C-alpha positions in Angstrom: 0.0 0.0 0.0 1.3 3.4 -0.9 2.2 5.7 2.0 0.4 9.1 2.0 2.8 12.0 2.0 1.8 14.8 4.4 3.0 18.4 4.6 2.6 20.0 8.0 2.7 23.8 8.4 2.4 25.9 11.5 -0.2 28.7 10.8 -0.2 30.6 14.1 -1.4 30.9 17.7 -4.0 32.6 19.7 -3.7 33.8 23.3 -6.5 32.4 25.5 -7.6 33.2 29.0 -5.4 32.3 32.0 -2.2 32.3 29.9 -3.3 29.4 27.7 -2.3 29.3 24.0 -4.0 27.6 21.1 -1.6 26.7 18.2 -2.9 25.8 14.8 -1.3 23.7 12.0 -2.5 22.6 8.5 -1.8 19.2 7.1 -1.9 18.7 3.4 -2.3 15.1 2.3 -0.8 14.7 -1.2 -2.1 18.2 -2.0 -5.7 17.0 -2.0 -7.1 17.3 1.5 -6.2 20.0 4.0 -6.9 19.5 7.6 -6.6 22.2 10.3 -5.4 20.8 13.6 -5.3 22.8 16.9 -3.4 22.2 20.1 -4.4 23.8 23.3 -1.6 24.4 25.9 -2.7 25.1 29.5 -1.1 28.2 31.0 0.3 26.2 33.8 2.7 24.5 31.4 4.4 27.9 30.7 5.3 28.4 34.4 7.2 26.5 37.1 10.4 24.6 37.2 9.8 22.4 34.1 8.0 25.1 32.1 8.1 25.3 28.4 9.2 28.4 26.6 6.7 30.1 24.3 9.3 29.5 21.5 9.3 25.8 22.2 5.5 25.3 22.0 5.2 25.2 18.2 8.1 22.7 18.0 6.7 20.4 20.6 3.2 20.4 19.0 4.8 19.9 15.5 6.7 16.9 16.8 3.6 15.4 18.4 1.7 15.9 15.2 4.4 14.1 13.2 4.2 11.2 15.6 0.5 10.8 15.4 -1.0 8.1 13.3 -3.1 9.3 10.4 -6.1 7.4 11.9 -6.1 9.8 14.9 -6.5 12.8 12.6 -9.6 11.5 10.7 -12.0 12.4 13.5 -10.2 14.4 16.1 -8.6 17.7 15.1 -8.4 19.4 18.4 -5.8 18.2 21.0 -4.3 19.3 24.3 -0.6 19.3 24.9 0.3 17.5 28.2 3.2 17.5 30.6 3.9 13.9 29.4 4.2 15.2 25.8 6.8 17.8 27.0 8.8 15.2 28.9 8.8 12.9 25.9 9.9 15.7 23.5 12.7 16.7 25.8 13.9 13.2 26.3 14.0 12.5 22.6 15.8 15.8 21.9 18.3 15.6 24.8 22.0 15.7 23.8 23.6 12.3 23.8 26.8 11.8 25.7 29.6 10.7 23.4 32.0 8.1 24.7 35.5 9.4 25.2 38.3 7.3 24.0 41.6 7.4 25.9 
């Protein structure tokens, strides 16, 4: 079966009450179908010791969107970013320690 090629684009954000952000993306499937997908990020995730930076938000949502199976996007187009998503993103992006040869 031929794999569907997807192009994902960040289209912007909206500030919501209580410091929340809503980030939107479009997904083009082979240039035929365009879906708009939105991620809500609770204001609490932008504060505290393990907070995300506003600049990180789009990258984290983009990464989560890439990882999602296409089946998830057929019905649901509105998601919430969670603390677990942030931990997973940072774990995957953490610099790897190189072994030192002596």
